[in-house]
C-alpha positions as CSV (number, residue, x, y, z in Angstrom):
1,M,0.7,14.9,-3.5
2,I,-0.4,11.8,-5.1
3,T,-2.5,12.4,-8.0
4,I,-5.1,9.7,-8.8
5,T,-7.5,11.1,-11.2
6,S,-7.7,15.4,-12.5
7,A,-10.1,15.2,-9.2
8,I,-8.8,13.5,-6.3
9,S,-5.3,13.7,-4.9
10,L,-4.2,12.0,-1.9
11,D,-1.5,13.9,0.8
12,E,1.4,11.3,0.9
13,N,1.2,11.2,4.3
14,E,-1.6,9.6,4.7
15,I,-0.4,6.5,3.2
16,R,2.7,4.4,5.2
17,Y,4.8,1.9,4.3
18,A,6.5,-0.6,6.4
19,F,9.7,-3.4,5.4
20,F,9.6,-6.7,6.4
21,H,11.7,-9.8,5.4
22,S,10.5,-11.4,1.7
23,S,10.5,-15.3,1.1
24,G,10.8,-14.1,-2.6
25,P,13.4,-13.5,-4.2
26,G,16.3,-11.5,-3.0
27,G,19.5,-13.9,-3.9
28,Q,22.2,-13.9,-1.0
29,N,20.0,-10.9,0.5
30,V,16.9,-13.0,1.6
31,N,16.8,-13.4,5.2
32,K,19.1,-11.0,5.6
33,V,17.7,-7.8,4.7
34,A,13.7,-6.0,5.0
35,T,12.9,-6.1,0.7
36,A,9.2,-6.8,1.1
37,V,6.8,-3.7,1.6
38,E,3.3,-2.5,3.0
39,L,1.3,-0.1,2.1
40,R,-1.1,1.2,4.5
41,F,-4.2,3.7,3.5
42,N,-7.2,4.4,5.7
43,A,-9.5,4.5,2.9
44,A,-11.9,5.4,5.7
45,H,-10.9,8.0,7.5
46,S,-9.2,9.5,4.8
47,P,-10.0,13.2,4.1
48,S,-9.4,13.6,0.7
49,L,-11.5,10.5,-0.6
50,P,-15.4,11.2,-1.9
51,E,-17.6,9.2,-0.4
52,P,-18.6,7.6,-3.7
53,V,-15.4,6.8,-4.1
54,R,-14.6,5.9,-1.2
55,E,-17.5,3.1,-0.3
56,R,-16.7,1.7,-4.0
57,L,-12.8,1.2,-3.2
58,M,-13.8,-0.5,0.4
59,K,-16.2,-3.0,-1.8
60,L,-13.9,-3.7,-4.0
61,A,-10.7,-4.0,-1.9
62,G,-12.0,-7.4,-0.4
63,K,-9.6,-9.5,1.6
64,R,-7.4,-6.1,1.0
65,M,-9.4,-3.6,3.3
66,N,-9.1,-4.8,7.3
67,K,-11.7,-4.3,9.8
68,E,-9.9,-0.9,10.2
69,G,-11.1,0.1,6.9
70,E,-7.3,0.3,6.0
71,L,-6.0,-1.3,2.9
72,V,-3.1,-3.3,3.0
73,I,-1.3,-4.1,-0.3
74,T,2.0,-5.6,0.1
75,S,4.7,-6.5,-2.0
76,S,8.0,-8.9,-2.2
77,R,8.6,-9.6,-5.8
78,Q,11.3,-7.3,-6.6
79,R,14.8,-7.9,-5.3
80,T,15.2,-4.5,-3.4
81,Q,12.9,-2.3,-0.9
82,E,12.9,0.3,-3.5
83,A,11.6,-1.3,-6.4
84,N,9.2,-3.3,-4.4
85,K,7.8,0.1,-3.5
86,E,7.6,1.3,-6.8
87,D,5.4,-2.5,-7.8
């Protein structure tokens, strides 16, 4: 479980990660190793979010929310998969 607040926790299975080639830093590994990460969370259908929280998240997410109600966040600032995932 991922604790968001004292009242809200997400099941780790609700979050999906995908890795892809980054155009950012990477030295000799750039374009060779999939270091960038994309996080997807289906906010529209999450059983973990109370309705007021879901509505607020969907309003605040802007372009990070796709038409299916998935929150999509990418990170490629770091040189490793793990560092980008942590970021």
